[in-house]
LUMVOKE-65490 format. One record per residue (C-alpha): residue in one letter; residue number from 0; x, y, z. Coordinates in pm, whole numbers, plus 50000, padded with zeros to 5 digits. Each point is the difference from the previous one (the first is absolute). Last residue first. Layout:
BEGIN
resn:A; resi:NUM; x:X; y:Y; z:Z
...
***
This chain:
BEGIN
resn:X; resi:390; x:69150; y:38012; z:66105
resn:X; resi:389; x:50298; y:49831; z:50144
resn:X; resi:388; x:49843; y:49626; z:49954
resn:X; resi:387; x:50024; y:50079; z:49626
resn:X; resi:386; x:50340; y:50072; z:49974
resn:X; resi:385; x:50074; y:49691; z:50267
resn:X; resi:384; x:49760; y:49770; z:49744
resn:X; resi:383; x:50154; y:50136; z:49707
resn:X; resi:382; x:50376; y:49932; z:50099
resn:X; resi:381; x:49902; y:49663; z:50111
resn:X; resi:380; x:49864; y:49925; z:49670
resn:X; resi:379; x:50340; y:50168; z:49831
resn:X; resi:378; x:50167; y:49731; z:50216
resn:X; resi:377; x:49809; y:49695; z:49900
resn:X; resi:376; x:50020; y:50161; z:49601
resn:X; resi:375; x:50385; y:50004; z:50069
resn:X; resi:374; x:50024; y:49643; z:50149
resn:X; resi:373; x:49797; y:49895; z:49681
resn:X; resi:372; x:50249; y:50193; z:49756
resn:X; resi:371; x:50305; y:49869; z:50228
resn:X; resi:370; x:49868; y:49629; z:49887
resn:X; resi:369; x:49977; y:50090; z:49656
resn:X; resi:368; x:50335; y:50143; z:49965
resn:X; resi:367; x:50168; y:49701; z:50146
resn:X; resi:366; x:50058; y:49994; z:50373
resn:X; resi:365; x:50050; y:50253; z:50250
resn:X; resi:364; x:49880; y:50316; z:50138
resn:X; resi:363; x:50113; y:50189; z:50262
resn:X; resi:362; x:49800; y:50272; z:50196
resn:X; resi:361; x:50143; y:50301; z:50195
resn:X; resi:360; x:49757; y:50105; z:50293
resn:X; resi:359; x:49863; y:50322; z:50127
resn:X; resi:358; x:50002; y:50267; z:49712
resn:X; resi:357; x:50007; y:49753; z:49747
resn:X; resi:356; x:50344; y:49863; z:49815
resn:X; resi:355; x:49975; y:49690; z:49748
resn:X; resi:354; x:50309; y:49810; z:49962
resn:X; resi:353; x:50005; y:49745; z:49681
resn:X; resi:352; x:50135; y:49679; z:50015
resn:X; resi:351; x:50200; y:49893; z:49684
resn:X; resi:350; x:49867; y:49828; z:49714
resn:X; resi:349; x:50215; y:49725; z:49831
resn:X; resi:348; x:50025; y:49884; z:49635
resn:X; resi:347; x:50147; y:49704; z:49821
resn:X; resi:346; x:50158; y:49955; z:49660
resn:X; resi:345; x:50289; y:49800; z:50053
resn:X; resi:344; x:49898; y:49656; z:49921
resn:X; resi:343; x:49920; y:50037; z:49634
resn:X; resi:342; x:50352; y:49972; z:49864
resn:X; resi:341; x:49965; y:49624; z:50120
resn:X; resi:340; x:49707; y:49939; z:49858
resn:X; resi:339; x:50102; y:50127; z:49644
resn:X; resi:338; x:50348; y:49816; z:50033
resn:X; resi:337; x:49805; y:49660; z:50052
resn:X; resi:336; x:49837; y:50045; z:49689
resn:X; resi:335; x:50325; y:50097; z:49790
resn:X; resi:334; x:50169; y:49693; z:50191
resn:X; resi:333; x:49705; y:49759; z:49884
resn:X; resi:332; x:49996; y:50129; z:49626
resn:X; resi:331; x:50380; y:49857; z:50003
resn:X; resi:330; x:49869; y:49686; z:50113
resn:X; resi:329; x:49727; y:50016; z:49742
resn:X; resi:328; x:50304; y:50057; z:49745
resn:X; resi:327; x:50155; y:49671; z:50099
resn:X; resi:326; x:49688; y:49842; z:49893
resn:X; resi:325; x:50007; y:50155; z:49645
resn:X; resi:324; x:50355; y:49888; z:49968
resn:X; resi:323; x:49971; y:49648; z:50095
resn:X; resi:322; x:49706; y:49993; z:49706
resn:X; resi:321; x:50214; y:50170; z:49774
resn:X; resi:320; x:50295; y:49711; z:50096
resn:X; resi:319; x:49744; y:49732; z:49962
resn:X; resi:318; x:49879; y:50165; z:49643
resn:X; resi:317; x:50388; y:49968; z:49900
resn:X; resi:316; x:50021; y:49676; z:50064
resn:X; resi:315; x:49681; y:49879; z:49846
resn:X; resi:314; x:50091; y:50217; z:49671
resn:X; resi:313; x:50355; y:49829; z:49990
resn:X; resi:312; x:49826; y:49632; z:49982
resn:X; resi:311; x:49734; y:50118; z:49770
resn:X; resi:310; x:50297; y:50130; z:49786
resn:X; resi:309; x:50190; y:49666; z:50031
resn:X; resi:308; x:49646; y:49805; z:49902
resn:X; resi:307; x:49937; y:50217; z:49717
resn:X; resi:306; x:50384; y:49946; z:49890
resn:X; resi:305; x:49967; y:49643; z:50033
resn:X; resi:304; x:49700; y:49992; z:49751
resn:X; resi:303; x:49653; y:49844; z:50075
resn:X; resi:302; x:49878; y:50231; z:50260
resn:X; resi:301; x:49868; y:49955; z:50337
resn:X; resi:300; x:50270; y:50186; z:50184
resn:X; resi:299; x:49862; y:50292; z:49783
resn:X; resi:298; x:49662; y:49986; z:50185
resn:X; resi:297; x:50203; y:49973; z:50331
resn:X; resi:296; x:50171; y:50255; z:49887
resn:X; resi:295; x:49764; y:50235; z:49960
resn:X; resi:294; x:49830; y:49886; z:50328
resn:X; resi:293; x:50294; y:50078; z:50192
resn:X; resi:292; x:50053; y:50356; z:49803
resn:X; resi:291; x:49633; y:50084; z:50108
resn:X; resi:290; x:50070; y:49921; z:50338
resn:X; resi:289; x:50278; y:50245; z:49959
resn:X; resi:288; x:49803; y:50295; z:49840
resn:X; resi:287; x:49783; y:49944; z:50301
resn:X; resi:286; x:50219; y:50008; z:50266
resn:X; resi:285; x:50229; y:50294; z:49802
resn:X; resi:284; x:49658; y:50192; z:49945
resn:X; resi:283; x:49860; y:49933; z:50324
resn:X; resi:282; x:50326; y:50095; z:50190
resn:X; resi:281; x:50064; y:50299; z:49785
resn:X; resi:280; x:49655; y:50148; z:50030
resn:X; resi:279; x:49971; y:49934; z:50375
resn:X; resi:278; x:50379; y:50163; z:50045
resn:X; resi:277; x:49894; y:50306; z:49753
resn:X; resi:276; x:49705; y:50041; z:50227
resn:X; resi:275; x:50202; y:49982; z:50319
resn:X; resi:274; x:50248; y:50221; z:49845
resn:X; resi:273; x:49705; y:50254; z:49949
resn:X; resi:272; x:49853; y:49916; z:50344
resn:X; resi:271; x:50364; y:50052; z:50154
resn:X; resi:270; x:50053; y:50338; z:49783
resn:X; resi:269; x:49666; y:50094; z:50121
resn:X; resi:268; x:50059; y:49913; z:50388
resn:X; resi:267; x:50317; y:50192; z:50002
resn:X; resi:266; x:49818; y:50290; z:49876
resn:X; resi:265; x:49728; y:49947; z:50234
resn:X; resi:264; x:50244; y:49978; z:50312
resn:X; resi:263; x:50203; y:50295; z:49881
resn:X; resi:262; x:49701; y:50166; z:50037
resn:X; resi:261; x:49914; y:49877; z:50312
resn:X; resi:260; x:50338; y:50055; z:50137
resn:X; resi:259; x:49965; y:50394; z:49906
resn:X; resi:258; x:49616; y:50056; z:50063
resn:X; resi:257; x:50007; y:49830; z:50369
resn:X; resi:256; x:50125; y:50277; z:50179
resn:X; resi:255; x:49803; y:50253; z:49803
resn:X; resi:254; x:49689; y:49790; z:50055
resn:X; resi:253; x:50050; y:49950; z:50362
resn:X; resi:252; x:50068; y:50353; z:50035
resn:X; resi:251; x:49655; y:50127; z:49807
resn:X; resi:250; x:49822; y:49726; z:50198
resn:X; resi:249; x:50133; y:50159; z:50325
resn:X; resi:248; x:49920; y:50325; z:49892
resn:X; resi:247; x:49633; y:49909; z:49911
resn:X; resi:246; x:49941; y:49876; z:50382
resn:X; resi:245; x:50112; y:50336; z:50067
resn:X; resi:244; x:49729; y:50124; z:49805
resn:X; resi:243; x:49761; y:49791; z:50097
resn:X; resi:242; x:50097; y:50118; z:50374
resn:X; resi:241; x:49934; y:50382; z:49835
resn:X; resi:240; x:49691; y:49872; z:49879
resn:X; resi:239; x:49864; y:49868; z:50330
resn:X; resi:238; x:50083; y:50320; z:50201
resn:X; resi:237; x:49749; y:50174; z:49733
resn:X; resi:236; x:49742; y:49717; z:50037
resn:X; resi:235; x:50021; y:50088; z:50411
resn:X; resi:234; x:49920; y:50361; z:49916
resn:X; resi:233; x:49735; y:49900; z:49779
resn:X; resi:232; x:49881; y:49802; z:50305
resn:X; resi:231; x:49949; y:50327; z:50185
resn:X; resi:230; x:49792; y:50149; z:49727
resn:X; resi:229; x:49768; y:49717; z:49935
resn:X; resi:228; x:49953; y:50019; z:50396
resn:X; resi:227; x:49932; y:50381; z:50021
resn:X; resi:226; x:49784; y:49965; z:49702
resn:X; resi:225; x:50044; y:50296; z:49792
resn:X; resi:224; x:49959; y:49892; z:49663
resn:X; resi:223; x:49656; y:49808; z:50141
resn:X; resi:222; x:50033; y:49651; z:49940
resn:X; resi:221; x:49890; y:49820; z:49699
resn:X; resi:220; x:49668; y:49754; z:49949
resn:X; resi:219; x:49973; y:49667; z:49862
resn:X; resi:218; x:50316; y:49990; z:49818
resn:X; resi:217; x:50073; y:49654; z:49811
resn:X; resi:216; x:50250; y:49708; z:50061
resn:X; resi:215; x:49997; y:49725; z:49761
resn:X; resi:214; x:49955; y:49651; z:50103
resn:X; resi:213; x:49768; y:49877; z:49748
resn:X; resi:212; x:49706; y:49975; z:50229
resn:X; resi:211; x:50095; y:50359; z:50091
resn:X; resi:210; x:50201; y:50134; z:50340
resn:X; resi:209; x:49885; y:50312; z:50139
resn:X; resi:208; x:50177; y:50319; z:50093
resn:X; resi:207; x:49890; y:50286; z:50208
resn:X; resi:206; x:49833; y:49794; z:50264
resn:X; resi:205; x:50315; y:49845; z:50130
resn:X; resi:204; x:50145; y:50395; z:50058
resn:X; resi:203; x:49982; y:50127; z:50350
resn:X; resi:202; x:49973; y:49626; z:50162
resn:X; resi:201; x:50305; y:49879; z:49773
resn:X; resi:200; x:50203; y:50258; z:50121
resn:X; resi:199; x:50392; y:49913; z:49919
resn:X; resi:198; x:49948; y:49750; z:49683
resn:X; resi:197; x:49667; y:50219; z:49916
resn:X; resi:196; x:50208; y:50284; z:49940
resn:X; resi:195; x:50228; y:49816; z:49749
resn:X; resi:194; x:49688; y:49848; z:49821
resn:X; resi:193; x:49856; y:50343; z:49995
resn:X; resi:192; x:50266; y:50171; z:49867
resn:X; resi:191; x:50046; y:49751; z:49729
resn:X; resi:190; x:49640; y:49989; z:49889
resn:X; resi:189; x:49998; y:50383; z:49980
resn:X; resi:188; x:50245; y:49964; z:49720
resn:X; resi:187; x:49864; y:49729; z:49825
resn:X; resi:186; x:49699; y:50282; z:50009
resn:X; resi:185; x:50183; y:50250; z:49846
resn:X; resi:184; x:50147; y:49789; z:49737
resn:X; resi:183; x:49679; y:49867; z:49900
resn:X; resi:182; x:49848; y:50365; z:49991
resn:X; resi:181; x:50296; y:50060; z:49755
resn:X; resi:180; x:49881; y:49767; z:49765
resn:X; resi:179; x:50261; y:49713; z:49943
resn:X; resi:178; x:50137; y:49899; z:49647
resn:X; resi:177; x:50337; y:50237; z:50063
resn:X; resi:176; x:50068; y:49677; z:50301
resn:X; resi:175; x:49963; y:49765; z:49764
resn:X; resi:174; x:50260; y:50139; z:49756
resn:X; resi:173; x:50225; y:50091; z:50273
resn:X; resi:172; x:50019; y:49664; z:50131
resn:X; resi:171; x:50059; y:49859; z:49653
resn:X; resi:170; x:50281; y:50228; z:49937
resn:X; resi:169; x:50152; y:49895; z:50337
resn:X; resi:168; x:50015; y:49640; z:49908
resn:X; resi:167; x:50125; y:50072; z:49705
resn:X; resi:166; x:50267; y:50200; z:50105
resn:X; resi:165; x:50096; y:49717; z:50225
resn:X; resi:164; x:50023; y:49774; z:49732
resn:X; resi:163; x:50221; y:50235; z:49804
resn:X; resi:162; x:50263; y:50067; z:50285
resn:X; resi:161; x:50074; y:49628; z:49982
resn:X; resi:160; x:50337; y:50034; z:49977
resn:X; resi:159; x:50017; y:50273; z:50271
resn:X; resi:158; x:50146; y:50339; z:49858
resn:X; resi:157; x:50266; y:50204; z:49895
resn:X; resi:156; x:50292; y:49851; z:50204
resn:X; resi:155; x:49912; y:49655; z:49837
resn:X; resi:154; x:49958; y:50142; z:49670
resn:X; resi:153; x:50366; y:50108; z:49972
resn:X; resi:152; x:50148; y:49686; z:50112
resn:X; resi:151; x:49819; y:49779; z:49771
resn:X; resi:150; x:49770; y:49779; z:50178
resn:X; resi:149; x:49674; y:50080; z:49814
resn:X; resi:148; x:50143; y:49977; z:49679
resn:X; resi:147; x:50068; y:49624; z:50112
resn:X; resi:146; x:49625; y:49929; z:49899
resn:X; resi:145; x:49674; y:50072; z:50220
resn:X; resi:144; x:49716; y:49774; z:50019
resn:X; resi:143; x:49705; y:50253; z:50147
resn:X; resi:142; x:49660; y:49828; z:50157
resn:X; resi:141; x:49710; y:50197; z:50187
resn:X; resi:140; x:49678; y:49804; z:50120
resn:X; resi:139; x:49680; y:50221; z:50097
resn:X; resi:138; x:49749; y:50009; z:50243
resn:X; resi:137; x:49744; y:50297; z:50032
resn:X; resi:136; x:49838; y:50267; z:50219
resn:X; resi:135; x:49870; y:49793; z:50249
resn:X; resi:134; x:49767; y:50234; z:50268
resn:X; resi:133; x:50113; y:49909; z:50315
resn:X; resi:132; x:49905; y:50403; z:50119
resn:X; resi:131; x:50360; y:50058; z:50076
resn:X; resi:130; x:50083; y:49885; z:49618
resn:X; resi:129; x:50110; y:49742; z:49777
resn:X; resi:128; x:50264; y:49869; z:49764
resn:X; resi:127; x:50155; y:49679; z:49928
resn:X; resi:126; x:50337; y:49969; z:49803
resn:X; resi:125; x:50107; y:49632; z:49891
resn:X; resi:124; x:50384; y:50034; z:49958
resn:X; resi:123; x:50187; y:49852; z:49697
resn:X; resi:122; x:50384; y:50088; z:49994
resn:X; resi:121; x:50238; y:49805; z:49726
resn:X; resi:120; x:50380; y:50004; z:49926
resn:X; resi:119; x:50155; y:50050; z:50342
resn:X; resi:118; x:49774; y:49744; z:50141
resn:X; resi:117; x:49641; y:50105; z:50164
resn:X; resi:116; x:49655; y:49840; z:49959
resn:X; resi:115; x:49680; y:49998; z:50128
resn:X; resi:114; x:50086; y:50247; z:50260
resn:X; resi:113; x:49685; y:50116; z:50151
resn:X; resi:112; x:49871; y:50358; z:50060
resn:X; resi:111; x:49786; y:50244; z:50170
resn:X; resi:110; x:49904; y:50343; z:49946
resn:X; resi:109; x:49791; y:50195; z:50252
resn:X; resi:108; x:49788; y:50304; z:49937
resn:X; resi:107; x:49885; y:50251; z:50254
resn:X; resi:106; x:50227; y:49954; z:50301
resn:X; resi:105; x:49923; y:49806; z:50365
resn:X; resi:104; x:50307; y:49832; z:50085
resn:X; resi:103; x:49879; y:49658; z:50149
resn:X; resi:102; x:49976; y:49903; z:49624
resn:X; resi:101; x:50401; y:49905; z:50032
resn:X; resi:100; x:50341; y:50078; z:50056
resn:X; resi:99; x:49971; y:50351; z:49744
resn:X; resi:98; x:50198; y:50096; z:49744
resn:X; resi:97; x:49892; y:50362; z:49891
resn:X; resi:96; x:49826; y:50214; z:49793
resn:X; resi:95; x:49883; y:50350; z:50116
resn:X; resi:94; x:49760; y:50187; z:49779
resn:X; resi:93; x:49993; y:49846; z:49641
resn:X; resi:92; x:50026; y:50114; z:49657
resn:X; resi:91; x:50343; y:50102; z:50008
resn:X; resi:90; x:50108; y:49702; z:49794
resn:X; resi:89; x:50317; y:49999; z:50176
resn:X; resi:88; x:49809; y:49870; z:50318
resn:X; resi:87; x:49928; y:49687; z:49803
resn:X; resi:86; x:50340; y:49937; z:49908
resn:X; resi:85; x:50127; y:50020; z:50376
resn:X; resi:84; x:49742; y:49761; z:50134
resn:X; resi:83; x:50087; y:49741; z:49707
resn:X; resi:82; x:50364; y:50045; z:50127
resn:X; resi:81; x:49895; y:49939; z:50327
resn:X; resi:80; x:49762; y:49689; z:49943
resn:X; resi:79; x:50296; y:49869; z:49821
resn:X; resi:78; x:50222; y:49970; z:50285
resn:X; resi:77; x:49793; y:49847; z:50257
resn:X; resi:76; x:49917; y:49722; z:49848
resn:X; resi:75; x:50314; y:49982; z:49824
resn:X; resi:74; x:50114; y:49922; z:50353
resn:X; resi:73; x:49790; y:49743; z:50044
resn:X; resi:72; x:50080; y:49859; z:49645
resn:X; resi:71; x:50386; y:50018; z:50048
resn:X; resi:70; x:49986; y:49796; z:50318
resn:X; resi:69; x:49758; y:49741; z:49846
resn:X; resi:68; x:50240; y:49931; z:49696
resn:X; resi:67; x:49916; y:49928; z:49670
resn:X; resi:66; x:50232; y:49800; z:49754
resn:X; resi:65; x:49980; y:49715; z:50206
resn:X; resi:64; x:49669; y:49874; z:49872
resn:X; resi:63; x:49945; y:49638; z:50139
resn:X; resi:62; x:49739; y:50081; z:50263
resn:X; resi:61; x:49819; y:50203; z:49773
resn:X; resi:60; x:49928; y:50360; z:50062
resn:X; resi:59; x:49660; y:50091; z:50034
resn:X; resi:58; x:49960; y:49971; z:50384
resn:X; resi:57; x:50258; y:50275; z:50018
resn:X; resi:56; x:49786; y:50293; z:49787
resn:X; resi:55; x:50178; y:50301; z:50182
resn:X; resi:54; x:49682; y:50186; z:50082
resn:X; resi:53; x:50072; y:50341; z:49958
resn:X; resi:52; x:50038; y:50254; z:50270
resn:X; resi:51; x:49728; y:50244; z:49973
resn:X; resi:50; x:50029; y:50321; z:49783
resn:X; resi:49; x:49774; y:50270; z:50179
resn:X; resi:48; x:49814; y:50279; z:49798
resn:X; resi:47; x:49888; y:50356; z:50105
resn:X; resi:46; x:49721; y:50114; z:49754
resn:X; resi:45; x:50013; y:50344; z:49908
resn:X; resi:44; x:49680; y:50193; z:49904
resn:X; resi:43; x:50011; y:50248; z:50304
resn:X; resi:42; x:50333; y:50079; z:49842
resn:X; resi:41; x:49855; y:50139; z:49686
resn:X; resi:40; x:50114; y:49758; z:49699
resn:X; resi:39; x:50266; y:50160; z:49756
resn:X; resi:38; x:49884; y:49887; z:49655
resn:X; resi:37; x:50068; y:49707; z:49727
resn:X; resi:36; x:50153; y:49850; z:50286
resn:X; resi:35; x:50368; y:49797; z:49915
resn:X; resi:34; x:50101; y:49719; z:49829
resn:X; resi:33; x:50309; y:49801; z:50039
resn:X; resi:32; x:50147; y:49870; z:49709
resn:X; resi:31; x:49998; y:49625; z:49902
resn:X; resi:30; x:50344; y:49889; z:49934
resn:X; resi:29; x:50058; y:49834; z:49662
resn:X; resi:28; x:50215; y:49746; z:49948
resn:X; resi:27; x:49840; y:49689; z:50182
resn:X; resi:26; x:50129; y:49658; z:49969
resn:X; resi:25; x:49891; y:49705; z:49792
resn:X; resi:24; x:50219; y:49682; z:50023
resn:X; resi:23; x:50110; y:49805; z:49711
resn:X; resi:22; x:49996; y:49626; z:49935
resn:X; resi:21; x:50269; y:49806; z:49916
resn:X; resi:20; x:49883; y:49653; z:50185
resn:X; resi:19; x:49763; y:49969; z:49688
resn:X; resi:18; x:50255; y:49872; z:49798
resn:X; resi:17; x:50065; y:49730; z:50238
resn:X; resi:16; x:49673; y:49897; z:50004
resn:X; resi:15; x:49949; y:49980; z:49598
resn:X; resi:14; x:50334; y:49788; z:50043
resn:X; resi:13; x:49868; y:49782; z:50245
resn:X; resi:12; x:49653; y:49939; z:49769
resn:X; resi:11; x:50187; y:49896; z:49717
resn:X; resi:10; x:50237; y:49783; z:50182
resn:X; resi:9; x:49658; y:49808; z:50113
resn:X; resi:8; x:49868; y:49976; z:49699
resn:X; resi:7; x:50364; y:49834; z:49873
resn:X; resi:6; x:49965; y:49781; z:50253
resn:X; resi:5; x:49687; y:49896; z:49936
resn:X; resi:4; x:50045; y:49946; z:49669
resn:X; resi:3; x:50348; y:49807; z:50072
resn:X; resi:2; x:49817; y:49749; z:50281
resn:X; resi:1; x:49753; y:49897; z:49698
resn:X; resi:0; x:49632; y:50083; z:49968
***
């Protein structure tokens, strides 16, 4: 096979690749509505739900990926759970829905998540749901890609660009919850109460629940409703609920403070991602087109006619300029990627110390939210032991 034939074949391949660079993105245009329960549930059948901080998924970020900032991801790992908790609460299908620092907070149902991808254009979350009995409900990955409409000023003030994704998570939770028989819900609430009681008085409640070989907790016997130890612990749990509500205020405040800069970052990130993709397309098209022109020029240079050789020389020169332009576009692309990283540095969270006023002393809780909650649980145990010793 002659060089000219091989060159023609390569030229056709390059032109085909250049045409493929114009692939359009598919975006979501219909937002999934938030569903409501079929009927109002009895208050005794409402399960309390906790949304845990998300795993930021930093281990999956490639070292050379400059479009993802660990700073933003860490902030998102606190912000996104708050948005999800707020959405779940709006379904009116649950008891208290709170964002909590860890599973050390005993509630009926836990929602954990991991950020798989988060840009201004695409959000992908892996969600895992389990309950206080260690029973795994389900795992599911949700993804949504939005277009420029999501960042119109009017839409940005009305709802989150990815509200449809949060709605789908809440709807799946509701669907699963509605399939649970009332007796299973009652048992789950009892397990939750006994787990909390066992933390404070293991000698009194260790024999009330047992762990099966698969790790699930099962009730062996229930304490009497008028059990004085249980009543004392229930009062302790009411104090715990109040502190959890205080933590929720922190999460809510953090989300409110983060909302404006974060949504602006999302919008700018979307614009940058679109610019990046367009620059990649242009760079690829110009580079491939330039190489194709060079090859075409070489083929023409082999022509027997003088005009053909002259045209070939022009084509080679033009192709070289196109390749140079493509490389220049890649330099411009790097500027946009650096801009993404720079914008991400402003999102940080701080937790203020909390002062707890007791009858005989003042306690200051410091550190992050989880550290403060651990200090609070220690304080609750001290209060429980002091009240128990007084009886």
